[in-house]
N, C-alpha and C positions, 0 to 999 in steps of 0.2 A: 671845128677849129676857125676863123674865123681869122683866115689869113690871107692880107694882097700879097700881088707879084710885078711888079713893074717890067716892062721892057722897053727899049728905046724905041720898038715899033709899032706900040700900041699906044694910043693915045688916052686911055684908060686902064686904069689898073685892072688888076683881073684878079678874079676870086676864085681859090684856091679851094676845091673843091676835095681834092683826094690824093694819095699816094700811093701807088706804085713803085715797086720794086723788082725785080727779075734776073736771074742770070743766064748764062751761057757762058759755057767752055771755047773759048782760040786760045791757039798755039799751045793747048796744053793747063793753060791757066785760065782759072774761074772769073768772068767780068761781069760786075754789078751792073743795071740799069737800071736810074733811078727818074721817074717822071710822074710831073705833077699831071695830075684832070683838072685846067682850068673853065670856067665861065665869064664869060665877057657879058655885054646886054645881047647879043645880037647871035651868039657861036660859043661854043663849046670846042679849046683843042687840047691838044697835050706837049707840053714841053719838060724834053729831057736836059736832061744833065747829061755832061759824057761821062765816056763810062770809069768804073771809079774800079778798084780793086778792093778784095776782103777790109785791106789795112785802111786804105780811102774812106772807105763808106764807113767802121769804127769808128777814124773820127771826128768826117763828117755830125754822127750821130752826138758822139762824144762832148763834137761844137757847138751842140744846138742844146742841150742838158744844161753846158753851162754859160749859158746863154741865156735861156729864160730862166737862171737866178742872178745873174747878173745885175749890177745898181750902177747911179752915176757913178764917178765918170766911169765906172771902166769898160771898156773897150778890150777884142780879142781878134786877133788874129792868125791864121793858120790857112800855109800851105800843103795842099795834095795831089804830093809829085806826081804817082802815078798818073792822076788826073789829068794834069796840070792845071790846077786850077785854084786859084786865093780863096780866102772864106773871110769875108770882115763883119764882126757883131760891133754893133752898137744902141746902145738907149737911147732912141731918135729924140730930136728938140723939136718941135712947132710950135711959131710964132714966137721965139727968145726962151718959148719953158720946155724943161724934159717934162716926157710924160715917162706912161710907167712901157710903154711904147718900145719893142725893137725890132732892130734892121739887119737885114743879113744881107751884103752886098755881095754875087758871085760871081767873078771876073777870072779870064785864062789867065793863067802869066805869061811871061813877056818869053817865057823859052819853051811852050809848050807846042807838039805838033798839031794839035786837037784848036785851033783858034772859033771861036761863038762870042757873040752879043751878050754885055755884061745884063744881070736883070739883078733886081734888087724885092726881095721878099722881107713883107712887113706883116709885125701882129704883134699882137699882147705878150707879157711872160706867161701865159696859161695859155693859149696858141699856139706857142713855141715848144715848149714843156709838152703837150698832146700829141704837138705834131716829134719830138723827139721819140717816145713814146711809142710813136704809129711809126715810125721808123727802124726803133730795134724791136718792134714784134712783126713788120716783115721781116728786118736781117735774121732772125732770128727763123722764124718757117720756113724759110730757103737753108739756113743751115742745116737744121734738123732735115731736108729732104734725103 
């Protein structure tokens, strides 16, 4: 998986090494945590997405899968209301040319109780497909436990 992640606070893109998904129970609900293990030139760090419901996690996985197959000029957007986040996916444009790259912008909804700094994921269609498959596998492992 060759995925780069950029945030407002980082001066250089972070390389996404792995994706971790865990669950916990809160107030009788099962809440999922999606965490990206990232590396820059100097250090490794974790970047957490806001907590997801199972429905939102399924929507995230399906969104990623659909974006991998998208063609220019397709863009897609989905709001994950339980998590309070908006996902916007598009075919990446570099130097005035449309490339095979994909971009996913993850930002808080204006009405979200949990505000966070938006971040962006850049990857090829194959890497987005790999990420979507890994997310599906990790969700399936948790679901069957």
